[in-house]
C-alpha positions as CSV (number, residue, x, y, z in Angstrom):
1,M,133.8,-18.6,-35.6
2,T,137.3,-18.3,-34.2
3,D,139.0,-15.4,-36.0
4,N,141.1,-16.6,-39.0
5,F,139.6,-20.1,-38.9
6,T,138.0,-20.9,-42.3
7,P,136.1,-24.1,-43.2
8,D,138.5,-24.8,-46.1
9,R,135.8,-25.3,-48.6
10,D,133.9,-23.2,-51.1
11,V,131.0,-21.7,-49.1
12,S,130.2,-19.2,-51.9
13,A,131.7,-15.7,-52.0
14,D,130.4,-15.0,-48.6
15,P,131.0,-17.6,-45.8
16,D,128.0,-16.1,-43.9
17,V,125.8,-17.6,-46.5
18,A,126.7,-21.0,-45.2
19,L,126.9,-20.0,-41.6
20,L,124.0,-21.4,-39.5
21,E,123.4,-19.8,-36.1
22,L,121.1,-21.6,-33.5
23,T,120.2,-20.9,-30.0
24,A,120.9,-23.6,-27.4
25,F,117.2,-24.4,-27.2
26,E,116.9,-24.7,-31.0
27,L,119.8,-27.1,-31.1
28,I,118.4,-29.1,-28.2
29,T,115.0,-29.3,-30.0
30,L,116.6,-30.5,-33.2
31,L,118.6,-33.2,-31.4
32,S,115.6,-34.3,-29.4
33,Q,113.8,-35.4,-32.6
34,G,116.3,-38.2,-33.2
35,T,116.6,-41.7,-31.8
36,T,120.0,-42.7,-33.1
37,E,123.0,-43.4,-31.0
38,A,124.9,-40.8,-33.0
39,G,122.4,-38.2,-32.0
40,R,122.7,-39.1,-28.4
41,R,126.4,-39.0,-28.5
42,T,126.4,-35.6,-30.3
43,T,124.2,-34.2,-27.5
44,E,126.6,-35.6,-24.9
45,M,129.7,-34.2,-26.7
46,L,128.1,-30.8,-27.0
47,R,127.4,-31.0,-23.2
48,L,123.8,-30.1,-23.8
49,P,121.2,-30.9,-21.1
50,E,118.7,-33.6,-21.5
51,V,115.2,-32.1,-21.7
52,P,111.9,-34.0,-21.1
53,Q,109.9,-34.4,-24.3
54,D,107.0,-32.6,-22.6
55,S,109.2,-29.6,-21.7
56,P,107.9,-26.2,-22.9
57,L,111.4,-25.4,-23.8
58,L,111.2,-27.8,-26.7
59,G,108.0,-26.2,-27.8
60,A,109.7,-22.8,-27.8
61,G,112.6,-24.2,-29.7
62,L,110.3,-25.8,-32.3
63,S,108.3,-22.6,-32.7
64,S,111.5,-20.6,-33.2
65,L,112.8,-22.9,-35.9
66,V,109.5,-22.7,-37.7
67,V,109.3,-18.9,-37.5
68,R,112.9,-18.7,-38.9
69,R,111.8,-21.0,-41.7
70,L,114.5,-23.5,-40.8
71,A,111.9,-26.2,-40.3
72,R,108.2,-27.0,-40.6
73,T,105.9,-29.3,-38.7
74,E,104.2,-32.4,-40.1
75,D,101.8,-34.4,-38.0
76,G,103.3,-32.7,-34.9
77,A,106.9,-33.6,-35.8
78,L,109.7,-31.3,-36.7
79,V,110.9,-31.5,-40.3
80,P,114.2,-29.6,-40.8
81,L,114.6,-27.6,-44.0
82,G,117.6,-26.3,-46.0
83,K,120.7,-25.8,-44.0
84,L,119.1,-27.3,-40.9
85,A,118.2,-30.5,-42.8
86,A,121.8,-30.8,-43.9
87,L,123.0,-30.3,-40.3
88,S,120.5,-32.9,-39.1
89,N,121.8,-35.5,-41.5
90,V,125.3,-35.0,-40.1
91,L,124.3,-35.0,-36.4
92,F,122.2,-38.1,-36.6
93,T,124.7,-40.2,-38.6
94,A,127.9,-38.9,-37.0
95,D,130.7,-41.4,-36.5
96,T,133.6,-39.1,-35.5
97,W,133.7,-36.3,-32.9
98,V,136.7,-34.1,-32.4
99,E,136.9,-31.6,-29.5
100,A,139.4,-28.8,-30.3
101,T,140.5,-26.2,-27.8
102,G,143.0,-23.3,-27.5
103,I,143.6,-21.6,-24.2
104,T,145.9,-19.0,-22.6
105,D,145.8,-17.3,-19.3
106,R,143.6,-14.6,-20.8
107,E,141.3,-16.3,-23.3
108,N,140.1,-19.6,-24.6
109,N,138.3,-21.0,-27.7
110,A,136.6,-24.4,-28.1
111,A,134.6,-26.2,-30.8
112,L,133.3,-29.6,-31.6
113,L,134.0,-30.9,-35.1
114,I,131.6,-33.6,-36.2
115,G,132.1,-36.0,-39.1
116,S,129.7,-38.4,-40.9
117,L,129.1,-40.0,-44.3
118,H,126.8,-37.0,-45.0
119,G,129.5,-34.4,-44.4
120,S,131.3,-32.6,-41.6
121,V,130.6,-29.5,-39.6
122,V,132.3,-27.4,-36.9
123,V,130.0,-26.3,-34.1
124,E,131.2,-23.5,-31.8
125,P,129.6,-22.0,-28.8
126,R,129.3,-18.2,-28.8
127,P,128.2,-15.6,-26.2
128,N,124.5,-15.3,-25.3
129,G,123.7,-19.0,-25.8
130,I,124.3,-19.0,-29.5
131,W,125.9,-21.9,-31.4
132,Q,127.6,-21.2,-34.8
133,V,127.8,-24.0,-37.4
134,L,129.8,-24.1,-40.6
135,P,130.3,-27.0,-43.1
136,L,133.7,-28.5,-43.6
137,E,135.3,-29.9,-46.7
138,S,134.4,-33.6,-46.7
139,S,137.7,-34.6,-48.2
140,E,139.6,-33.2,-45.2
141,P,139.7,-35.4,-42.1
142,V,138.0,-33.7,-39.2
143,R,141.1,-34.2,-37.0
144,V,143.1,-32.1,-39.6
145,A,140.4,-29.4,-39.5
146,A,140.6,-29.5,-35.7
147,S,144.3,-28.9,-35.9
148,R,143.7,-25.8,-38.0
149,Y,141.2,-24.6,-35.5
150,V,143.9,-24.8,-32.8
151,Q,146.3,-23.1,-35.1
152,A,143.8,-20.2,-35.6
153,A,143.4,-20.0,-31.8
154,F,147.2,-19.8,-31.4
155,R,147.3,-16.9,-33.8
156,T,144.5,-14.9,-32.3
157,L,144.5,-15.5,-28.5
158,E,146.5,-13.2,-26.4
159,G,148.9,-14.4,-23.8
160,R,151.4,-17.2,-23.3
161,P,151.8,-20.0,-22.5
162,F,149.4,-21.4,-24.9
163,G,147.7,-24.8,-24.7
164,G,146.1,-26.5,-27.6
165,S,144.4,-29.9,-27.8
166,V,142.3,-32.2,-29.9
167,K,140.4,-35.1,-28.6
168,V,139.0,-37.7,-31.0
169,T,136.1,-40.0,-30.3
170,D,135.3,-42.7,-32.9
171,A,135.0,-46.4,-33.3
172,K,138.6,-46.8,-32.2
173,G,137.8,-45.2,-28.8
174,A,138.9,-41.9,-27.4
175,R,142.4,-40.4,-27.7
176,T,143.9,-37.0,-27.2
177,A,146.8,-34.9,-28.2
178,A,147.8,-31.6,-26.6
179,V,150.6,-29.2,-26.9
180,R,151.9,-26.5,-24.6
181,V,153.8,-23.6,-26.1
182,A,155.8,-21.6,-23.6
183,A,156.6,-17.9,-23.7
184,D,160.1,-18.8,-25.1
185,D,158.5,-20.8,-27.9
186,T,159.5,-24.2,-26.5
187,W,156.9,-26.9,-27.2
188,Q,155.8,-30.0,-25.3
189,L,153.4,-32.7,-26.7
190,V,151.4,-35.3,-24.8
191,H,149.2,-37.8,-26.6
192,G,147.5,-41.2,-26.3
193,P,144.4,-42.9,-25.1
194,V,142.4,-40.7,-22.7
195,D,142.2,-43.5,-20.1
196,Q,145.9,-43.8,-19.7
197,K,148.4,-41.6,-17.8
198,L,150.3,-39.6,-20.4
199,E,153.6,-37.8,-20.0
200,P,154.6,-34.7,-22.0
201,A,157.8,-34.7,-24.1
202,P,159.6,-31.9,-25.9
203,V,159.0,-31.5,-29.6
204,R,160.0,-29.2,-32.4
205,P,157.7,-26.2,-32.9
206,D,155.1,-26.9,-35.5
207,P,153.3,-23.7,-36.6
208,T,150.8,-25.7,-38.6
209,F,149.8,-27.7,-35.6
210,R,149.4,-30.7,-37.8
211,I,151.4,-32.5,-35.1
212,L,148.1,-32.8,-33.2
213,A,146.3,-34.4,-36.1
214,E,149.1,-36.9,-36.7
215,A,149.2,-37.8,-33.0
216,V,145.6,-38.9,-32.9
217,A,145.5,-40.5,-36.4
């Protein structure tokens, strides 16, 4: 996970206990088991490719999940276990997706935060085709958690100017908020529906980056 970004919940004494790491093929295999619109949208938001049901890649993903004891098979179907079962419940019932990004001229971080009635998670791509997943505190709106993710990126990424953004997709539609922090610490904010032309405006610096969460509320 992005350095200094915490899930803001009790994940036991060691956050790694709650951390779930999946390969891209394992994640694709998991999502291929569902038929809900939420699952389809989650696949789309993660920008994962659609794989035919008879693809050997799905078979490899299934075998990997079983060997890692994250799932078992029943009548040829995948049955998630433990942390993977909890993740599955979120992905297939999701109603809110928030893309969070932080970028400089040297580095960038990005994650997808997913909310549902069964909880919330942050999913972040890592090198070598690995995806890291951590649970989020259910009482915290995912857009607020996303603003904290951008804040963590601001603290850790080298280089300026810095650009940070959150994009929310839910029943209200899609809307975005983005800030640009110049080398002299002047800030500009742009926000609104994604299908409209948006103009940036100067704003006061907000080291908490809550301004992003408020702009997409």
